Every structure is written in structure tokens, then in C-alpha cells.
TORPA-4810 file (N, C-alpha, C, O; in nm, 3 decimals):
<nodes>
NODE_1_-0.695_6.839_-2.328_-0.799_6.766_-2.261_-0.891_6.863_-2.187_-0.846_6.956_-2.121_M
NODE_2_-1.020_6.839_-2.200_-1.121_6.916_-2.129_-1.192_6.823_-2.031_-1.221_6.708_-2.065_K
NODE_3_-1.218_6.871_-1.910_-1.293_6.793_-1.812_-1.432_6.853_-1.803_-1.448_6.975_-1.787_I
NODE_4_-1.533_6.768_-1.815_-1.672_6.814_-1.811_-1.754_6.722_-1.723_-1.708_6.615_-1.683_R
NODE_5_-1.876_6.765_-1.693_-1.968_6.686_-1.612_-2.022_6.568_-1.693_-2.032_6.574_-1.816_A
NODE_6_-2.055_6.463_-1.624_-2.117_6.344_-1.681_-2.257_6.377_-1.732_-2.329_6.458_-1.674_Y
NODE_7_-2.293_6.313_-1.842_-2.429_6.319_-1.896_-2.476_6.175_-1.917_-2.395_6.090_-1.955_Q
NODE_8_-2.603_6.145_-1.893_-2.651_6.007_-1.907_-2.617_5.944_-2.043_-2.600_5.823_-2.052_P
NODE_9_-2.608_6.024_-2.148_-2.574_5.970_-2.280_-2.431_5.915_-2.284_-2.396_5.843_-2.378_A
NODE_10_-2.348_5.948_-2.185_-2.209_5.900_-2.179_-2.199_5.756_-2.131_-2.095_5.692_-2.151_D
NODE_11_-2.303_5.704_-2.069_-2.292_5.578_-1.994_-2.240_5.461_-2.077_-2.150_5.391_-2.031_L
NODE_12_-2.292_5.439_-2.194_-2.248_5.323_-2.274_-2.100_5.333_-2.310_-2.029_5.232_-2.308_E
NODE_13_-2.054_5.452_-2.342_-1.911_5.471_-2.373_-1.826_5.444_-2.250_-1.722_5.380_-2.260_T
NODE_14_-1.870_5.492_-2.134_-1.794_5.469_-2.010_-1.786_5.321_-1.977_-1.682_5.271_-1.934_L
NODE_15_-1.896_5.251_-1.997_-1.896_5.106_-1.971_-1.797_5.035_-2.062_-1.722_4.948_-2.018_K
NODE_16_-1.795_5.072_-2.189_-1.704_5.010_-2.286_-1.558_5.038_-2.250_-1.475_4.948_-2.252_S
NODE_17_-1.527_5.163_-2.217_-1.390_5.200_-2.178_-1.349_5.124_-2.052_-1.236_5.077_-2.042_I
NODE_18_-1.441_5.112_-1.957_-1.410_5.046_-1.830_-1.378_4.899_-1.849_-1.279_4.850_-1.797_T
NODE_19_-1.462_4.830_-1.923_-1.441_4.687_-1.945_-1.305_4.662_-2.010_-1.233_4.570_-1.970_V
NODE_20_-1.269_4.742_-2.108_-1.140_4.725_-2.174_-1.026_4.757_-2.078_-0.927_4.685_-2.073_E
NODE_21_-1.040_4.864_-2.002_-0.932_4.911_-1.915_-0.907_4.819_-1.796_-0.794_4.810_-1.748_A
NODE_22_-1.010_4.752_-1.748_-0.997_4.669_-1.628_-0.956_4.525_-1.658_-0.946_4.444_-1.566_F
NODE_23_-0.933_4.494_-1.785_-0.888_4.360_-1.819_-0.753_4.335_-1.752_-0.658_4.411_-1.773_Q
NODE_24_-0.745_4.231_-1.672_-0.622_4.198_-1.602_-0.611_4.258_-1.463_-0.524_4.218_-1.386_G
NODE_25_-0.698_4.353_-1.429_-0.694_4.415_-1.296_-0.836_4.424_-1.237_-0.870_4.522_-1.171_V
NODE_26_-0.916_4.320_-1.260_-1.053_4.317_-1.211_-1.071_4.197_-1.118_-1.036_4.085_-1.154_S
NODE_27_-1.126_4.222_-1.002_-1.158_4.112_-0.910_-1.256_4.016_-0.977_-1.240_3.895_-0.967_I
NODE_28_-1.356_4.071_-1.044_-1.455_3.986_-1.111_-1.393_3.898_-1.219_-1.438_3.786_-1.240_D
NODE_29_-1.291_3.947_-1.286_-1.222_3.865_-1.386_-1.151_3.748_-1.317_-1.151_3.637_-1.368_E
NODE_30_-1.091_3.775_-1.202_-1.027_3.668_-1.125_-1.127_3.563_-1.080_-1.097_3.444_-1.083_G
NODE_31_-1.244_3.607_-1.039_-1.349_3.513_-1.000_-1.389_3.426_-1.119_-1.408_3.306_-1.106_I
NODE_32_-1.401_3.489_-1.234_-1.440_3.414_-1.354_-1.333_3.313_-1.394_-1.365_3.203_-1.441_E
NODE_33_-1.207_3.347_-1.377_-1.100_3.251_-1.408_-1.114_3.126_-1.322_-1.086_3.015_-1.366_R
NODE_34_-1.158_3.145_-1.200_-1.173_3.033_-1.107_-1.302_2.956_-1.128_-1.302_2.833_-1.123_E
NODE_35_-1.413_3.027_-1.151_-1.544_2.964_-1.152_-1.620_2.973_-1.284_-1.725_2.910_-1.299_Y
NODE_36_-1.569_3.049_-1.378_-1.641_3.067_-1.503_-1.749_3.173_-1.489_-1.762_3.234_-1.383_G
NODE_37_-1.826_3.195_-1.594_-1.936_3.292_-1.587_-2.036_3.252_-1.478_-2.056_3.134_-1.451_P
NODE_38_-2.097_3.352_-1.416_-2.191_3.328_-1.307_-2.330_3.375_-1.350_-2.347_3.488_-1.396_I
NODE_39_-2.427_3.288_-1.333_-2.566_3.319_-1.370_-2.578_3.368_-1.513_-2.660_3.454_-1.544_N
NODE_40_-2.496_3.313_-1.600_-2.503_3.349_-1.740_-2.437_3.482_-1.776_-2.452_3.531_-1.888_G
NODE_41_-2.364_3.540_-1.679_-2.299_3.669_-1.705_-2.149_3.657_-1.682_-2.103_3.592_-1.589_H
NODE_42_-2.074_3.723_-1.770_-1.928_3.723_-1.753_-1.885_3.842_-1.668_-1.966_3.926_-1.630_D
NODE_43_-1.755_3.848_-1.640_-1.702_3.954_-1.555_-1.723_4.092_-1.617_-1.741_4.190_-1.546_W
NODE_44_-1.721_4.098_-1.750_-1.736_4.227_-1.818_-1.876_4.285_-1.791_-1.891_4.405_-1.772_K
NODE_45_-1.975_4.200_-1.791_-2.111_4.244_-1.761_-2.119_4.300_-1.620_-2.180_4.404_-1.597_W
NODE_46_-2.055_4.229_-1.524_-2.057_4.276_-1.385_-1.981_4.407_-1.370_-2.026_4.497_-1.300_R
NODE_47_-1.865_4.419_-1.436_-1.786_4.542_-1.425_-1.862_4.659_-1.487_-1.862_4.769_-1.430_K
NODE_48_-1.927_4.640_-1.600_-2.009_4.745_-1.661_-2.122_4.785_-1.565_-2.160_4.902_-1.559_A
NODE_49_-2.174_4.688_-1.491_-2.278_4.718_-1.392_-2.228_4.807_-1.280_-2.305_4.884_-1.223_G
NODE_50_-2.098_4.797_-1.248_-2.041_4.886_-1.146_-2.048_5.032_-1.192_-2.075_5.121_-1.112_H
NODE_51_-2.025_5.055_-1.320_-2.031_5.191_-1.374_-2.175_5.242_-1.368_-2.200_5.358_-1.334_V
NODE_52_-2.271_5.154_-1.401_-2.412_5.193_-1.391_-2.446_5.230_-1.247_-2.519_5.327_-1.223_E
NODE_53_-2.394_5.153_-1.151_-2.420_5.181_-1.010_-2.360_5.317_-0.970_-2.421_5.392_-0.895_A
NODE_54_-2.240_5.346_-1.021_-2.178_5.477_-0.993_-2.269_5.590_-1.044_-2.287_5.691_-0.975_D
NODE_55_-2.324_5.572_-1.162_-2.408_5.676_-1.223_-2.540_5.693_-1.146_-2.593_5.804_-1.139_A
NODE_56_-2.591_5.585_-1.090_-2.713_5.596_-1.009_-2.683_5.661_-0.874_-2.761_5.742_-0.825_R
NODE_57_-2.569_5.625_-0.815_-2.537_5.672_-0.680_-2.512_5.821_-0.677_-2.572_5.893_-0.597_R
NODE_58_-2.423_5.868_-0.764_-2.386_6.010_-0.758_-2.339_6.057_-0.896_-2.219_6.072_-0.919_E
NODE_59_-2.433_6.080_-0.988_-2.394_6.118_-1.124_-2.314_6.248_-1.130_-2.230_6.265_-1.217_P
NODE_60_-2.341_6.341_-1.035_-2.267_6.467_-1.034_-2.123_6.448_-0.988_-2.043_6.542_-0.994_E
NODE_61_-2.088_6.328_-0.944_-1.951_6.298_-0.903_-1.871_6.228_-1.012_-1.759_6.184_-0.988_G
NODE_62_-1.928_6.217_-1.131_-1.855_6.157_-1.244_-1.805_6.269_-1.333_-1.881_6.358_-1.372_I
NODE_63_-1.676_6.263_-1.365_-1.614_6.366_-1.448_-1.555_6.300_-1.572_-1.489_6.196_-1.565_F
NODE_64_-1.582_6.362_-1.685_-1.544_6.309_-1.816_-1.424_6.385_-1.871_-1.421_6.508_-1.869_I
NODE_65_-1.325_6.311_-1.919_-1.211_6.369_-1.990_-1.239_6.360_-2.139_-1.261_6.251_-2.192_A
NODE_66_-1.239_6.474_-2.206_-1.266_6.479_-2.350_-1.146_6.534_-2.424_-1.077_6.625_-2.377_E
NODE_67_-1.122_6.479_-2.541_-1.020_6.530_-2.631_-1.088_6.549_-2.767_-1.135_6.454_-2.828_V
NODE_68_-1.092_6.672_-2.812_-1.155_6.705_-2.940_-1.298_6.648_-2.950_-1.338_6.595_-3.054_D
NODE_69_-1.373_6.660_-2.840_-1.511_6.616_-2.838_-1.532_6.466_-2.820_-1.646_6.419_-2.822_G
NODE_70_-1.423_6.391_-2.804_-1.431_6.246_-2.787_-1.402_6.212_-2.641_-1.310_6.268_-2.581_V
NODE_71_-1.480_6.122_-2.584_-1.455_6.079_-2.447_-1.327_5.997_-2.443_-1.319_5.890_-2.504_I
NODE_72_-1.228_6.047_-2.372_-1.100_5.978_-2.357_-1.101_5.889_-2.234_-1.037_5.783_-2.233_A
NODE_73_-1.172_5.931_-2.130_-1.177_5.857_-2.005_-1.268_5.927_-1.906_-1.335_6.025_-1.939_G
NODE_74_-1.268_5.875_-1.785_-1.355_5.931_-1.682_-1.307_5.888_-1.544_-1.222_5.800_-1.530_Y
NODE_75_-1.363_5.952_-1.444_-1.344_5.913_-1.306_-1.480_5.923_-1.237_-1.554_6.019_-1.258_I
NODE_76_-1.512_5.825_-1.154_-1.636_5.831_-1.078_-1.602_5.852_-0.931_-1.505_5.797_-0.880_S
NODE_77_-1.684_5.932_-0.864_-1.664_5.960_-0.723_-1.798_5.960_-0.652_-1.904_5.976_-0.713_T
NODE_78_-1.792_5.941_-0.524_-1.907_5.965_-0.437_-1.851_6.003_-0.302_-1.733_5.982_-0.274_W
NODE_79_-1.937_6.061_-0.217_-1.883_6.109_-0.090_-1.981_6.089_0.025_-2.102_6.077_0.006_H
NODE_80_-1.924_6.086_0.143_-2.000_6.077_0.268_-1.958_6.198_0.351_-1.853_6.197_0.415_D
NODE_81_-2.042_6.301_0.350_-2.009_6.425_0.421_-1.990_6.403_0.571_-1.897_6.457_0.630_L
NODE_82_-2.076_6.323_0.630_-2.067_6.300_0.774_-1.935_6.231_0.812_-1.872_6.267_0.911_E
NODE_83_-1.895_6.133_0.733_-1.769_6.063_0.758_-1.648_6.146_0.713_-1.537_6.125_0.762_A
NODE_84_-1.671_6.240_0.620_-1.562_6.322_0.569_-1.475_6.253_0.466_-1.360_6.291_0.446_G
NODE_85_-1.531_6.150_0.400_-1.452_6.070_0.306_-1.510_6.077_0.166_-1.631_6.065_0.146_I
NODE_86_-1.421_6.097_0.069_-1.457_6.091_-0.071_-1.406_5.960_-0.129_-1.292_5.920_-0.101_G
NODE_87_-1.487_5.893_-0.207_-1.453_5.762_-0.263_-1.438_5.771_-0.414_-1.513_5.842_-0.481_Y
NODE_88_-1.341_5.698_-0.466_-1.319_5.691_-0.610_-1.330_5.544_-0.651_-1.232_5.471_-0.642_I
NODE_89_-1.448_5.502_-0.695_-1.464_5.361_-0.729_-1.407_5.321_-0.866_-1.363_5.207_-0.883_P
NODE_90_-1.409_5.412_-0.962_-1.363_5.375_-1.097_-1.296_5.492_-1.167_-1.337_5.608_-1.155_N
NODE_91_-1.192_5.459_-1.242_-1.128_5.554_-1.332_-1.072_5.471_-1.447_-1.008_5.369_-1.426_M
NODE_92_-1.098_5.516_-1.568_-1.050_5.441_-1.684_-1.034_5.533_-1.804_-1.102_5.635_-1.818_A
NODE_93_-0.941_5.494_-1.891_-0.915_5.566_-2.015_-0.911_5.469_-2.131_-0.870_5.354_-2.115_F
NODE_94_-0.953_5.516_-2.247_-0.938_5.438_-2.369_-0.788_5.421_-2.395_-0.710_5.509_-2.360_A
NODE_95_-0.748_5.311_-2.456_-0.605_5.281_-2.473_-0.524_5.393_-2.538_-0.411_5.419_-2.498_P
NODE_96_-0.581_5.458_-2.638_-0.505_5.559_-2.712_-0.479_5.687_-2.631_-0.403_5.773_-2.674_E
NODE_97_-0.542_5.699_-2.515_-0.524_5.819_-2.432_-0.444_5.792_-2.305_-0.424_5.882_-2.224_Y
NODE_98_-0.400_5.670_-2.287_-0.323_5.636_-2.167_-0.179_5.683_-2.179_-0.126_5.699_-2.288_R
NODE_99_-0.118_5.705_-2.063_0.023_5.741_-2.060_0.053_5.883_-2.102_0.167_5.915_-2.134_G
NODE_100_-0.049_5.969_-2.101_-0.030_6.108_-2.144_-0.054_6.209_-2.031_-0.059_6.329_-2.055_Q
NODE_101_-0.069_6.158_-1.909_-0.090_6.246_-1.795_-0.234_6.286_-1.772_-0.263_6.363_-1.680_G
NODE_102_-0.326_6.235_-1.853_-0.467_6.272_-1.837_-0.527_6.212_-1.711_-0.609_6.275_-1.645_M
NODE_103_-0.486_6.091_-1.676_-0.536_6.028_-1.555_-0.499_6.109_-1.432_-0.580_6.126_-1.341_G
NODE_104_-0.377_6.159_-1.430_-0.332_6.244_-1.319_-0.419_6.370_-1.309_-0.462_6.408_-1.200_R
NODE_105_-0.444_6.434_-1.423_-0.526_6.556_-1.422_-0.668_6.527_-1.376_-0.727_6.605_-1.301_K
NODE_106_-0.723_6.416_-1.422_-0.859_6.382_-1.382_-0.865_6.348_-1.233_-0.960_6.386_-1.164_L
NODE_107_-0.765_6.277_-1.184_-0.760_6.245_-1.042_-0.741_6.371_-0.958_-0.802_6.385_-0.852_L
NODE_108_-0.658_6.462_-1.003_-0.641_6.590_-0.934_-0.773_6.667_-0.930_-0.806_6.731_-0.830_E
NODE_109_-0.849_6.661_-1.040_-0.980_6.727_-1.046_-1.074_6.666_-0.941_-1.143_6.739_-0.870_H
NODE_110_-1.076_6.533_-0.931_-1.161_6.467_-0.832_-1.119_6.504_-0.691_-1.204_6.526_-0.605_A
NODE_111_-0.989_6.512_-0.665_-0.941_6.549_-0.532_-0.981_6.693_-0.498_-1.016_6.722_-0.384_L
NODE_112_-0.977_6.782_-0.597_-1.021_6.919_-0.573_-1.172_6.922_-0.545_-1.218_6.999_-0.460_Q
NODE_113_-1.246_6.841_-0.615_-1.390_6.828_-0.591_-1.415_6.790_-0.444_-1.503_6.846_-0.379_H
NODE_114_-1.337_6.695_-0.393_-1.349_6.654_-0.252_-1.310_6.769_-0.158_-1.375_6.790_-0.056_F
NODE_115_-1.205_6.842_-0.193_-1.164_6.956_-0.110_-1.274_7.062_-0.107_-1.303_7.120_-0.002_R
NODE_116_-1.336_7.087_-0.222_-1.445_7.185_-0.230_-1.562_7.144_-0.141_-1.635_7.229_-0.090_D
NODE_117_-1.579_7.013_-0.123_-1.686_6.962_-0.037_-1.643_6.960_0.110_-1.720_6.920_0.198_L
NODE_118_-1.519_7.003_0.135_-1.464_7.008_0.272_-1.448_6.868_0.333_-1.466_6.851_0.454_K
NODE_119_-1.415_6.770_0.249_-1.392_6.635_0.299_-1.252_6.626_0.359_-1.166_6.710_0.333_L
NODE_120_-1.230_6.524_0.439_-1.104_6.506_0.510_-1.008_6.411_0.439_-0.888_6.434_0.436_T
NODE_121_-1.063_6.304_0.382_-0.981_6.201_0.317_-1.042_6.160_0.183_-1.163_6.170_0.162_L
NODE_122_-0.956_6.113_0.096_-0.999_6.052_-0.030_-0.953_5.907_-0.026_-0.843_5.876_0.018_A
NODE_123_-1.039_5.817_-0.074_-1.009_5.674_-0.072_-1.022_5.616_-0.211_-1.120_5.641_-0.282_K
NODE_124_-0.921_5.538_-0.249_-0.923_5.468_-0.377_-0.865_5.330_-0.354_-0.778_5.312_-0.269_I
NODE_125_-0.914_5.233_-0.428_-0.864_5.096_-0.416_-0.813_5.050_-0.551_-0.862_5.092_-0.656_E
NODE_126_-0.714_4.962_-0.546_-0.664_4.901_-0.669_-0.607_4.765_-0.636_-0.585_4.733_-0.519_T
NODE_127_-0.584_4.685_-0.736_-0.523_4.555_-0.715_-0.371_4.569_-0.716_-0.315_4.661_-0.775_L
NODE_128_-0.307_4.476_-0.651_-0.162_4.479_-0.640_-0.094_4.480_-0.777_0.010_4.544_-0.794_E
NODE_129_-0.152_4.410_-0.874_-0.089_4.401_-1.006_-0.110_4.524_-1.093_-0.060_4.529_-1.206_Q
NODE_130_-0.183_4.623_-1.044_-0.205_4.746_-1.120_-0.088_4.842_-1.095_-0.101_4.937_-1.017_N
NODE_131_0.023_4.817_-1.161_0.144_4.898_-1.139_0.122_5.046_-1.172_0.169_5.133_-1.099_D
NODE_132_0.052_5.074_-1.281_0.029_5.213_-1.321_-0.052_5.285_-1.214_-0.016_5.395_-1.172_V
NODE_133_-0.161_5.223_-1.169_-0.243_5.284_-1.066_-0.168_5.303_-0.936_-0.175_5.410_-0.875_G
NODE_134_-0.096_5.201_-0.894_-0.021_5.210_-0.769_0.079_5.325_-0.773_0.094_5.398_-0.675_N
NODE_135_0.147_5.342_-0.885_0.244_5.451_-0.899_0.173_5.587_-0.897_0.215_5.679_-0.826_H
NODE_136_0.066_5.599_-0.975_-0.007_5.726_-0.984_-0.063_5.767_-0.848_-0.046_5.881_-0.806_L
NODE_137_-0.127_5.676_-0.780_-0.193_5.710_-0.654_-0.092_5.755_-0.549_-0.113_5.854_-0.480_Y
NODE_138_0.017_5.681_-0.536_0.117_5.721_-0.436_0.183_5.853_-0.473_0.221_5.930_-0.385_T
NODE_139_0.197_5.881_-0.602_0.259_6.008_-0.644_0.170_6.128_-0.612_0.218_6.241_-0.608_S
NODE_140_0.041_6.102_-0.589_-0.052_6.210_-0.555_-0.084_6.214_-0.405_-0.177_6.284_-0.363_L
NODE_141_-0.008_6.141_-0.327_-0.023_6.149_-0.182_-0.104_6.039_-0.116_-0.119_6.037_0.006_G
NODE_142_-0.156_5.948_-0.195_-0.227_5.834_-0.134_-0.124_5.743_-0.067_-0.014_5.724_-0.119_F
NODE_143_-0.161_5.687_0.046_-0.075_5.592_0.117_-0.146_5.458_0.127_-0.266_5.451_0.150_R
NODE_144_-0.068_5.353_0.108_-0.124_5.219_0.128_-0.152_5.201_0.278_-0.064_5.220_0.361_E
NODE_145_-0.274_5.164_0.309_-0.314_5.148_0.448_-0.317_5.001_0.486_-0.260_4.962_0.588_I
NODE_146_-0.382_4.919_0.407_-0.390_4.775_0.432_-0.397_4.702_0.299_-0.431_4.762_0.196_V
NODE_147_-0.366_4.575_0.301_-0.390_4.488_0.185_-0.512_4.404_0.219_-0.531_4.364_0.333_K
NODE_148_-0.593_4.378_0.120_-0.715_4.303_0.140_-0.711_4.179_0.052_-0.665_4.184_-0.062_Q
NODE_149_-0.759_4.069_0.105_-0.765_3.944_0.030_-0.913_3.915_0.005_-0.995_3.923_0.096_V
NODE_150_-0.947_3.883_-0.118_-1.085_3.852_-0.153_-1.100_3.700_-0.161_-1.028_3.634_-0.237_H
NODE_151_-1.191_3.646_-0.085_-1.223_3.504_-0.088_-1.360_3.488_-0.153_-1.448_3.572_-0.136_F
NODE_152_-1.377_3.380_-0.228_-1.504_3.350_-0.291_-1.534_3.202_-0.266_-1.447_3.117_-0.284_V
NODE_153_-1.655_3.173_-0.224_-1.696_3.034_-0.200_-1.818_3.003_-0.287_-1.913_3.081_-0.290_A
NODE_154_-1.816_2.890_-0.356_-1.934_2.853_-0.434_-2.049_2.817_-0.342_-2.028_2.754_-0.238_P
NODE_155_-2.170_2.856_-0.379_-2.289_2.827_-0.301_-2.376_2.720_-0.363_-2.473_2.674_-0.304_L
NODE_156_-2.339_2.679_-0.485_-2.411_2.570_-0.552_-2.308_2.478_-0.614_-2.194_2.518_-0.638_T
NODE_157_-2.348_2.356_-0.641_-2.256_2.260_-0.702_-2.236_2.287_-0.850_-2.146_2.230_-0.912_S
NODE_158_-2.318_2.375_-0.909_-2.305_2.400_-1.052_-2.180_2.480_-1.086_-2.137_2.479_-1.201_T
NODE_159_-2.120_2.548_-0.990_-1.997_2.622_-1.020_-1.879_2.571_-0.939_-1.772_2.632_-0.943_I
NODE_160_-1.895_2.463_-0.869_-1.786_2.409_-0.787_-1.677_2.354_-0.878_-1.699_2.255_-0.948_D
NODE_161_-1.561_2.417_-0.879_-1.451_2.374_-0.967_-1.335_2.319_-0.885_-1.220_2.331_-0.927_K
NODE_162_-1.364_2.260_-0.771_-1.255_2.206_-0.689_-1.205_2.074_-0.741_-1.113_2.015_-0.683_T
</nodes>
């Protein structure tokens, strides 16, 4: 596996990998189960939009994992120097590259990136049902700080499913 910098031409592949990888561990998917598609868009569209937002916010903080010239996965990061915190909003791998230790290497690369920036903490979030992520993150020194509950309220009667 080779780790390289993000290039704008990577975006569509990253979106595709992300949507597939986040099936079953996406807040937006949970919202859709409750309320259905919103404004004509499904959860996959919204999750792909998160990757686009990562690329707009800090493209130099996205690192690509390649195997034989093929994108296997990626990690997105951004940082707040004043706060001293590095954030990891997304990490995903294509199915055929999972379970081979590449996620660990990519996460270690992102953590080194934060160290090089002289940051104090790294922050990552995951859902409780993401067993693989929970195991990986704690094995690299992340500690669970709090649990968060996401509430959603319909604002129009067109999506009220009560």
C-alpha cells in the first residue's frame, strides 16, 4: 500500500467508497429509515456530500491509500491550530481492501500529520454499532469521552411518520 496526497480527480471514487462503507453505520441512513428520503435526496447523497465538504475544507488533509495504482481507501482530516485539535471526519475502504491493516496504517499516517502540525489531540467519531472502528480507534490510543444521542424532529407534515 502506498499513501499519497489527494487529487481532485479522486473525489468521485472517494464518494463511491464512502457510501458503500458507511452502509449500516451512518446517522443519515438512520434518519432515512425513520423519515424516508429528504428533499428528494437519500442518505447516500448526503453522505457523499460530506466527502465533498471535506475536500473543500482542507484538501491537503486527505490522504489516499493506493494498491497497484488503484484507490483502496482514504482518510480525511482537518485541523484547528489555535485549539490544538486535529479532526478525522471520514475514513473508508473498498470492501476488497478491508481487514488487511491498511486502515490502521492510514490512521497512523493521519496522526503523524497532526503531530507534525504540533497539535495536542486527535478527534474521531463513530457510531456504537461500528465494532471495527471502535476496536481500531481504541487500539491506537483513542479514548471514549462521551456518548452522543442524535435527535431529529420533522419540520413539515410531509415527512411526519408518527
